[in-house]
N, C-alpha and C positions, 0 to 999 in steps of 0.2 A: 252570501251577498253582503257587501259593506253597507253599514247604516247610512253613510252619506249618499251612496248611489240610490238606496231605497227612498230617501227623502226626495232626491231629484226626480226619480221616476214617478213618485206619488204626489209631487208638489201640486199639480192642478187639482187633484182630488182632495188633498188635505186642506189647501187654502180655501177652496170653495165650500167645504163642509164645516170648517172651524172658524171661530172668531180669531182675530189676530193674536190676542194674548195667549190663547190655547196653542196656536201654531208656534208662537215664539217659545212657549214653555217646552213644547215637543222638540223644537230645533235645538234649544240650549241643553236639553237633557241628553240628546243623542248625537250631537255634533262631535266628530272625532277629535278635533282640535281642543274643544272645551273639555271633553272627558280626559284627554291626555294632560291638559293643564291642571285640572282638578287633582289628578293622581300625583303630579309633581308637587303641587301645593301641600297635599296631605303628607308627603314624605318629609317636607320641611317643617311640619308642625312640631314645635318643641314638646318634649315629653312632660306629662303631668308630674306633680310632686311624688305621687305614689309610684309611678313608673320609674322615676329617677332614683328613688330610694331602693326599689327592687333591683334595678340594674347595678347599683353600687354597694349592695349589701352581700356579705358572704359569711358563711358559718364555717368554723374550722375546729379541728381537733388535732392536738399535737401530742405525740408520745415521745418521750426521751428514752434513750437506751439505758439499760442498767436498772437497778432497783435502789430504793432508799429505805433505810430502816430508821425507825424512831424509837427511842427508849423513853418511856414515861417515868415519872417520879416514883411510881410504885414498882418499877423494875420490869414492866411488861415491854416487850419489843414488838413493834409493828413493822412489817415489811410491805412495801407497796411499790408498784411501778408508777413512775411519774407521768401523769397525763394532764394536759391542759385543754380545756374546752372553752370556746368563746364565740362571740359574734363580732365580726369586724365590719364597720360601717365607714365608707368613704363618703364624705359629704361634698358633693360637687358644688362649686361656686356658681353663682348666677351668671349665665352667659348672655350678654346683650347681642352677641354675634348671631346666636340662634334666633333670637327675636327679630333681628334685622333681616336675616335671610328669609324667615317666614313672611315678614312684611313685604319684602321684595317679590316673593312668589305670589302672595295674595294680590299685590298690585298688578303683576303680569297677568294673573287670571282675570281680574276685573277688566283689564284693557282688552284681552281677547274676547271676553263676553260682550263688551261694548262693540267691538268690531263686528262680531258675528250678528249681534242684534241689529246693528245699523244696516248691514248687507241684507239681512232677512226683511227688515222693514222696507227697504228699497225694492226688493223683489216682490213683496206683498203689494206695495203700491203699484208697481208695474203690472202685476197680476190683476189687480182690481181694475186698472185702466183697460187692459186687454179684455177683461170680462165685460166691462161697459161697452167697449167697441163691438164685441161679439153680440151683445144684446141689441145694439143699434143695427148691426148688419142683419140680424134675424128679423127685426121689425121691418127693415127695408125689403128684405126678401119676401116676407109675408105680404107686404103691400104689393110688390111687383107680381107675385103669384095671383093675388086676388084681382089685380088689374088685367093680367093675362087671361084669367078665367072669364072675367067680364067681357073682354074683347072677343074671346072664342065664342062665348054665348051669343053675342051680337052678330057675329059672322054666321054662326049656325042658324040663327033666326032669319037670316037673309038680309043682311045689312045692305042697303042700297046706297050707293055712292062710292066715293074713293076710300079704299081701305087705308090709305096712308093717313087719312085724317083721324083714324082711331088711335094711332100711337106711332112711335118711331119705327123705322123700317127694320131695325136690328132685332126685333122680337122674333124668337124662333117660332112662335105660334103663327105669325103672319107669313113667314117664309114657307112653312110646310103647306099652307093652303094655296098659295099661288101656283 
């Protein structure tokens, strides 16, 4: 299951159970667009000095063909195979292009985060509004149920008079009694 779909399915549960900052942190941590943008930004991160030196340093050994002989002053002759050993370091120049590309990616990431945060805050506000509306509807429903129970009790006790005076005609309790 995709993380985005999971967030959409669990949205009412998550938003009702969490504070807004925790919900935003969860959304920003798992939103697929944000995670993809973070990955892109990380790939544009300029390498550190240590990494740059390691990438541009090489060790070499060179062997020449043939042999060389050396005669010392005392007349001793030394024969050896010529071998060269060394470390070669390429020092890369500072690249403002890398810094500029990274800054552009970081800016794009922050823009995406702001877009997602704005949409999430709008959705949370709508959710809070719907939650308040649901609470109001439940309160009205409880009131209507208690009113219907009271009317039913009055009818069961033998209310004398016109039943229409107890409440509107569209109550199901009154219809079933007639």
